[in-house]
C-alpha positions in Angstrom: 196.5 7.9 66.0 193.8 10.5 67.6 191.0 9.4 69.7 188.2 9.8 67.3 191.0 7.8 64.5 191.2 4.9 67.1 187.3 4.6 67.9 186.1 5.1 63.9 188.9 2.1 63.5 187.0 -0.1 65.8 183.2 1.2 64.8 182.7 2.9 68.0 181.9 6.0 66.3 179.4 7.5 65.0 180.2 9.9 62.1 177.7 12.3 62.3 178.9 13.1 65.2 182.5 14.1 64.3 183.5 17.7 63.2 186.9 17.6 62.0 189.3 20.8 62.5 190.3 22.5 59.4 194.0 22.3 59.2 195.3 26.0 59.4 197.5 26.9 56.2 199.5 29.3 58.1 200.4 29.1 62.0 201.7 32.2 64.2 204.7 31.9 66.6 203.8 31.7 70.5 204.4 34.8 72.4 206.4 34.7 75.6 205.3 37.4 77.4 203.0 36.1 80.5 205.8 34.7 82.6 203.1 35.0 85.8 200.8 32.4 84.3 203.8 29.8 84.0 204.3 30.2 88.1 200.4 30.3 88.8 200.3 26.4 86.7 203.3 25.3 87.8 201.5 23.0 90.8 198.3 21.8 88.6 201.1 20.7 85.6 202.9 18.7 87.9 199.8 16.4 88.4 199.0 16.3 85.0 198.6 12.5 83.8 200.6 12.8 80.9 203.7 13.3 83.7 202.3 10.2 85.5 205.0 8.0 84.6 206.4 7.0 87.8 205.0 5.2 90.4 205.5 7.2 93.9 204.2 9.9 91.8 200.8 8.4 90.2 200.4 7.0 94.0 199.7 3.7 92.4 201.6 0.4 92.9 204.5 -0.6 94.9 206.4 1.4 97.8 208.3 5.0 96.9 211.6 3.1 98.1 210.7 0.0 95.7 210.8 2.7 93.2 213.7 4.3 94.0 215.3 0.9 93.8 214.4 0.4 90.7 215.3 3.8 89.3 218.4 3.0 90.8 219.1 0.0 89.1 219.2 -1.5 92.5 216.2 -4.1 92.0 217.0 -7.5 92.9 215.3 -10.0 90.3 215.4 -12.7 92.9 213.2 -10.6 95.6 211.0 -9.7 92.6 210.5 -13.2 91.4 209.3 -13.6 95.3 206.4 -11.1 94.8 202.9 -11.6 94.2 203.4 -10.7 90.2 200.3 -11.2 88.1 201.1 -12.9 84.8 199.8 -11.0 81.9 199.3 -11.1 78.2 202.3 -9.7 76.5 200.6 -10.0 72.9 200.0 -6.9 71.2 196.2 -5.5 70.2 194.9 -6.7 67.0 194.4 -4.5 64.5 195.8 -1.1 63.9 199.5 -2.2 63.7 200.3 -2.2 59.9 203.6 -3.1 58.6 206.2 -0.9 61.1 209.3 -0.4 59.3 212.0 2.3 58.1 213.7 3.1 55.1 217.6 4.4 55.1 220.4 4.5 53.6 222.6 3.7 56.7 221.5 1.7 60.1 223.1 5.0 61.7 220.0 7.1 59.9 217.0 4.7 62.3 217.3 7.5 64.9 218.8 8.9 68.2 219.9 6.5 70.5 217.5 5.5 73.2 217.9 5.5 76.7 219.2 2.3 77.0 222.2 2.1 74.7 223.3 -1.6 73.0 226.0 -2.9 75.1 224.8 -1.5 78.4 223.9 -4.1 81.3 220.1 -4.5 80.9 217.9 -3.1 84.2 217.4 -6.2 86.7 213.4 -5.1 86.9 211.3 -2.2 85.6 207.5 -1.7 85.9 204.6 -3.0 84.3 201.2 -0.6 83.9 198.0 -1.8 83.5 197.2 -0.8 79.8 194.7 2.4 80.4 193.7 2.1 76.8 192.3 -1.3 76.7 188.9 -2.2 75.4 187.4 -3.9 77.9 186.0 -7.7 76.8 182.0 -6.6 77.2 182.8 -3.9 74.5 182.7 -0.9 76.7 185.3 1.8 75.8 187.9 3.0 78.4 188.6 6.5 77.8 191.3 9.2 79.9 190.5 12.3 80.6 186.7 13.3 80.8 185.4 17.2 79.8 186.2 18.6 83.5 189.8 17.5 83.5 190.3 18.3 79.7 189.4 21.8 80.1 191.3 22.4 83.4 194.3 20.7 82.2 194.1 22.8 78.3 193.7 26.0 80.5 196.8 24.8 82.5 199.2 24.2 79.6 198.1 27.1 77.6 198.9 29.4 80.2 202.1 27.9 81.1 202.6 28.7 77.2 201.7 32.1 78.0 198.4 32.2 76.0 195.1 33.6 77.5 192.1 31.1 76.6 188.9 32.2 77.0 186.2 29.6 75.4 186.7 25.9 75.1 185.1 23.9 72.9 184.3 20.5 73.9 183.4 17.3 71.4 181.0 16.2 70.8 178.8 19.4 72.4 176.0 19.3 74.4 173.9 19.8 71.0 175.7 17.0 69.0 174.9 14.7 72.3 171.3 16.0 72.5 171.0 15.2 68.2 171.8 11.5 69.1 169.9 10.7 71.4 166.6 11.9 69.3 168.5 10.0 66.3 168.2 6.6 68.6 165.0 7.6 70.0 163.7 7.8 66.4 165.4 4.5 65.8 163.1 2.9 68.6 166.2 2.6 70.7 166.3 3.5 74.1 169.7 5.7 75.0 169.9 4.8 78.2 170.2 1.6 77.8 172.0 1.4 74.7 175.9 1.3 75.1 176.5 3.2 71.9 175.3 6.5 73.6 177.4 6.5 76.0 180.4 5.6 73.9 179.5 8.1 70.8 178.6 11.1 73.6 181.7 10.9 76.1 183.9 13.7 74.9 187.2 13.1 73.2 188.5 16.6 72.7 189.0 20.2 74.0 189.8 23.2 71.5 190.6 26.0 72.2 191.8 29.2 70.1 194.2 32.0 71.8 196.0 34.9 70.4 199.0 33.3 68.2 197.6 29.5 68.1 194.9 27.2 68.1 195.4 24.1 71.1 193.9 21.2 71.3 193.9 18.2 74.0 192.6 14.5 73.5 191.1 12.3 76.4 194.4 10.4 75.7 196.2 13.6 77.2 197.9 14.4 73.7 198.4 18.5 73.5 198.6 20.1 70.3 199.9 23.6 69.2 199.2 24.7 65.9 200.8 28.0 65.6 198.8 30.7 64.0 202.5 31.7 62.1 205.1 29.4 62.0 208.0 30.2 64.1 211.4 31.0 62.1 214.5 28.8 63.2 218.2 30.5 63.2 219.9 30.2 59.9 221.9 27.5 61.7 219.1 25.1 62.8 217.4 25.1 59.2 217.1 21.9 58.1 217.2 20.6 54.4 217.2 17.6 52.3 221.6 17.4 52.9 220.9 17.9 56.6 221.6 15.1 58.6 220.2 13.1 62.0 223.0 15.1 64.4 221.3 18.5 62.3 218.0 17.3 63.5 218.8 16.7 67.1 220.3 19.9 67.1 217.7 21.8 65.8 215.2 19.5 68.5 217.3 20.7 71.1 217.1 24.4 70.1 213.3 24.2 70.0 213.3 22.3 73.6 214.7 25.5 74.9 211.9 27.2 73.9 209.1 24.6 74.9 210.0 21.8 77.1 210.1 22.7 80.3 207.0 24.5 80.3 205.5 21.9 79.0 207.2 19.8 82.0 209.8 18.0 79.6 212.8 17.6 81.8 216.3 17.7 80.7 215.6 17.0 77.6 217.3 14.3 75.5 216.6 14.3 71.5 214.6 11.9 69.9 215.3 12.8 66.2 214.8 10.2 63.2 215.5 10.5 59.5 212.9 9.0 57.3 212.7 8.8 53.5 209.7 8.4 51.2 209.5 5.4 48.9 211.0 7.7 46.2 213.8 8.7 48.9 212.8 11.7 49.7 214.3 12.8 53.0 211.8 13.7 56.2 213.7 14.3 59.6 211.6 13.7 62.6 212.4 16.4 65.7 211.4 15.3 68.9 212.8 15.5 72.4 212.2 13.2 76.1 212.8 13.9 79.5 216.2 13.0 81.1 216.4 11.6 84.3 215.0 8.3 85.5 215.4 5.6 83.1 211.7 4.1 83.6 210.2 8.0 82.9 212.8 8.1 79.5 211.6 4.8 78.4 207.9 5.1 78.5 208.5 9.1 76.7 210.9 7.2 74.3 208.0 4.3 73.4 205.3 6.8 72.9 205.5 10.0 75.1 208.0 12.9 74.9 207.5 16.4 72.6 207.5 16.3 68.8 208.4 19.2 66.7 206.5 20.1 63.3 208.3 22.3 60.3 206.9 23.8 57.7 207.6 22.6 54.0 210.7 24.9 53.6 212.3 23.2 56.9 212.9 26.7 58.0 210.0 27.3 60.4 208.4 25.4 63.5 204.5 25.0 62.5 203.3 22.9 65.4 204.1 21.1 68.6 202.7 17.6 69.7 203.0 16.5 73.7 202.4 13.0 73.2 200.9 11.4 76.8 201.7 8.3 78.5 198.3 7.9 79.8 198.4 4.4 78.4 200.7 3.5 81.4 198.0 3.4 84.1 198.5 1.4 87.6 201.7 -0.3 88.4 201.6 -4.0 88.1 205.1 -4.2 89.7 208.5 -4.3 88.9 209.2 -7.7 87.1 212.3 -9.2 86.1 214.0 -9.0 82.9 215.7 -11.2 80.5 219.3 -9.7 78.9 219.3 -8.6 75.7 221.6 -11.6 74.6 218.6 -13.7 75.7 216.0 -12.1 73.6 218.3 -12.1 70.6 218.5 -15.4 71.0 214.6 -15.9 71.1 214.6 -13.7 68.0 216.7 -16.2 65.8 214.7 -18.9 66.6 211.4 -17.0 65.4 209.9 -16.2 69.0 208.8 -12.7 68.2 206.0 -10.5 67.2 206.2 -8.5 64.2 204.4 -6.8 61.0 207.0 -8.1 58.6 205.4 -11.0 56.4 208.8 -12.2 55.4 210.9 -15.1 57.2 213.5 -13.7 59.3 216.4 -12.9 57.5 219.3 -14.3 60.5 220.8 -12.7 63.1 223.7 -11.2 60.7 220.9 -8.7 59.4 220.3 -7.0 62.6 221.2 -3.3 62.8 219.5 -2.0 66.1 218.2 -3.1 69.5 216.2 -1.1 71.3 214.7 -1.0 74.7 211.0 0.3 74.9 207.9 0.2 76.2 204.7 -0.9 74.3 201.0 -1.6 74.6 199.9 -5.1 74.9 196.3 -6.2 75.0 196.6 -6.2 78.6 199.6 -4.3 80.3 202.1 -1.4 78.9 205.4 -3.5 79.5 208.9 -3.3 78.4 210.4 -5.2 75.4 213.3 -5.3 73.1 212.5 -3.5 69.4 215.1 -5.2 67.3 215.4 -3.2 63.5 216.6 -5.7 61.3 217.6 -5.1 57.5 215.2 -7.2 55.0 217.8 -7.6 52.1 215.1 -9.0 49.4 213.6 -5.4 49.9 216.0 -3.0 49.1 215.8 -0.6 46.4 216.8 0.2 43.3 217.6 3.8 44.4 220.4 1.7 47.2 217.3 2.5 50.3 217.2 -0.1 52.7 214.3 -1.5 54.5 214.6 -2.2 57.8 211.9 -3.9 60.1 210.7 -3.9 63.8 210.3 -7.2 65.6 209.5 -7.4 69.4 210.8 -10.2 72.0 209.3 -9.0 75.6 211.6 -8.1 77.8 209.8 -9.7 81.0 210.9 -13.7 81.5 208.6 -15.8 80.3 207.2 -17.0 83.4 205.2 -13.8 84.0 203.8 -13.8 80.4 200.4 -15.8 79.6 200.8 -16.1 76.1 204.4 -15.7 75.3 205.4 -15.4 71.3 206.2 -19.0 69.7 206.6 -17.5 66.0 207.1 -14.8 63.8 203.4 -14.9 63.0 202.1 -14.5 66.8 200.5 -11.0 65.8 198.2 -12.8 63.4 197.0 -15.3 65.1 
């Protein structure tokens, strides 16, 4: 969800200030001739917030030695218990969740294996981060990058990809902000004391046009490149309705070879998924995440990484998007985790978060277990995500429905509101 869409949903954005970007019908290929710009921007790219996923890189929370121990899986749970760990609210923020589910003919189609594999030993502890996207109790919205930071990072990313950017447009513009100020004054409201003024005039997007692409960076750190013309894929990487998850992974890695290093994705790991429409039409989602430290992989697997969008023929890439991990703010410390088996037992008891409106069908319908990071009302924390088949929702065409169920991976004594029932999300 884009920042402006989120703010619309919570009623904070004045529609008169929003000018939607037109979606280009044809998009052009990225050019790779300006490698000098890549070297010039390398140092700046290393400091970008969407790379801020390790405590010793961000300079927040814990010591470098503690972080290195956690990365190596050497953190002792007893030592973590002795630390002054702040209890946090594990419940997801209300609203906007919808039904989280997937259609598939086979559980193997649910997606590429995550950084933590079923059957592997669970890490003794993982970091928990303050949620930078949290809406404060007094109604003030938390923003990420300001206008100067958005422009600086948009230019750096554009240069890394070989683009020359002249003008960067910030939304809302100064003219739009002035118009909104005048509107408030005409209504007899003081812009200097009205909280809506700051919220509705705070920059949320930076856009630029370059030869070959249209670029956008949001205040959340999300970066999008819309190619002026689709980048044609070699024949062996083109995808059709007959393509498999393995095919999607191969194409993801091919595209990663063109873009990932320039955008800070190191040692790309496939993160593809097969999706079906209600009628059974197949869609392949192509993405990669960084390899390396488990913590970084889990964060990108949850809501980061680099995603590729093909055109309707499946033969060309029309857009790429670098998802930010900006929600992961200051580290709150390394928290002891429960095992996957313990989490499955809690799931069976119905002590989970889910958007599924039907009773839990039984542990025998468990199709896949994943360890992911997810935003809660207060913190970005690790959860077990269980994909469970819902037999009552199987379709006549053979498509099976799999719903997502979440159990906090952090031990209950560190949770303010551990889930007590399946319906906890609606309470």
